[in-house]
N, C-alpha and C positions, 0 to 999 in steps of 0.2 A: 812810862808805859810798860806793862808787863808783857811777857811772851804771848800769853793767851790773847790779850787785846790786840797786839800787833798781828797775830795770825788771822784773827777775824776781820781785821781791817785791810788785809792784803787783797789787792785787785790786780789781776794780770793786765799789764799795759800793752798797747799796740807797739810801743817802742821796744819793749822786752821781746815780743813775738818777732818783730822785724829783725832785731839783732840776732835772735836765735836762728831764724831762717837763713840769714846771711852767713852765720858761723857754720851751720850744717852744710850749706852750699860750698863754702870755702873748703871745708873738710872733704867733701866729695870730690872737688876739683883736684886737691892735693892727692887724694887717693887714686883718682883716675890716672894722673900723670905717673904716680908711683907704680901702679900696677902695670901700665904699659911699659915702663922702663924695666920692671922686673921680667916681663915676658920677652922684651927685646934682648936683654942680657942672656936670658936662658936660650933663646933662639940662636944667639951668637955662639953658644957652647955646643950646639947640636952637631955641627960637622966634626968637631974634635971628639965628641962622645961616640959618634958613629965609627970614626976611624980607630980610636983606641979600644973601644969595647970594654972599657974599664968600669967595674962596679964602683970603685972608690971615686972616680971622677964623676960618675952619675950621682952618687950621694952628695958629693961636694956641690953640684949644681942645685940640688934640693936645699942644702944648707945655705948656700948663697942667696937663693930666692927667699928663704925664711928670714935671713938677716935683713935683706932689702925691705921686706914687708914690715919688719919691726921698726926700722928706721922711718918708714913712711908713717906708721902709727905714732911714733914719738914726735914727728914733725907736726902732725895734726894736734896732738896734745899741747904742744908748745904754742900753737896758735890760740887755742882756748885759754891757756894760762896767760898769755900776753894780753888777751882781752880782759880777763878778770883783774889783772894788775893794773892795766890802763884805766879801767872804770872804778878802781879803788875797792873792789870787792874782796881782794886778798891783800894781806899786809906786805908780802914780798914775793919775788918770782919763784923761790924755792917752794914755798907753801902752795903757791898757785899751781905749779907743776905737779906737786904731790896730789892736791885736790883734784885737778883735771884728769890725771892718769887714773885715779881711783874711781872717779865718776865715769870716765870714758869706758873703763872695763867693767862697769856696773858693780864693782866691789863695794863702793860707798866709802865715805870718808867721815872722820870725826869733825871735819870743818863743814860749814854751811855758807851758802851765799847770803848776802843781805836780802831781805824780803822782796825788794824791788827787782831782784834778779833770779828769784827762786825757780821760775820756770826753766831756766837754762840748765839746771841740774838734770832734769829729765831729757832735755834736748841734747845734751852732750852724751848721755847714755845712748840715745837713739842714734846719734852719729857714730858712736862706737860700735853699736850692733850692726849697722849697715856696713861699716868698714870691715868688721870681722867676717861678715858673710861674704863680702866681695873677695877679701883676702883668702878665705877658705876656697872659694872657686878657683882662684888663680893658683894656689898651692896644689890643689887637686889636679889641675891641668898639667902642671909641671911633674907631679908624682905619676900621673897616668902615663905621660910620655916616657918617663924613666922606666916604669914597670913594663910597658909594651916593648921598649928597646931591650930590656934585660931578657924578656921571654923570647924575643926574636934571636938574640945571641945564643941562648941556651938551645933553642931549636936547631940553629945552624950547627952548633957543636955536636948535637946528637946525630944530625944527618951526615956529618963528616966522620963519624966513628967508622973504623974499618968493619966490613961486613963479617969478618971472621970472629969478632968479639962475641962471646956468648952473652946474651942479654937475659939470662935467668931462665932459659927454657930447658 
């Protein structure tokens, strides 16, 4: 059977849809736990940040949050890769991870799933888009808190300047 005939014979199955829904749900569950953990770790740093008033420590908190978010995304990709390997859709775990990461990030891959799993290529991209949107919101929360804290520190420093300092008048 040639590729054109195989493509015209492809019919999305209920099994494929159900597996896709379960994988997207699993991805969102992992993401939820990961984002809550990221915010909890960030909140644990807040007292130290407020005491130290250190720009470097604040940036480190942002970097740590970013690293944690990346690890969460990689865990999600590993779940998809494991599924593709388990179902025999990929020849080995390395290729399954490569394929899953490229599809999850919507970059695309030079590999394709067998026709009976083709719908999952779009579903993994959907899971990735949902995850990146959520991650962006979490990182923006952390960044906003950092920026507000830095502005407050700068305001306090300005207010504590001696009154005799000429401020350009």
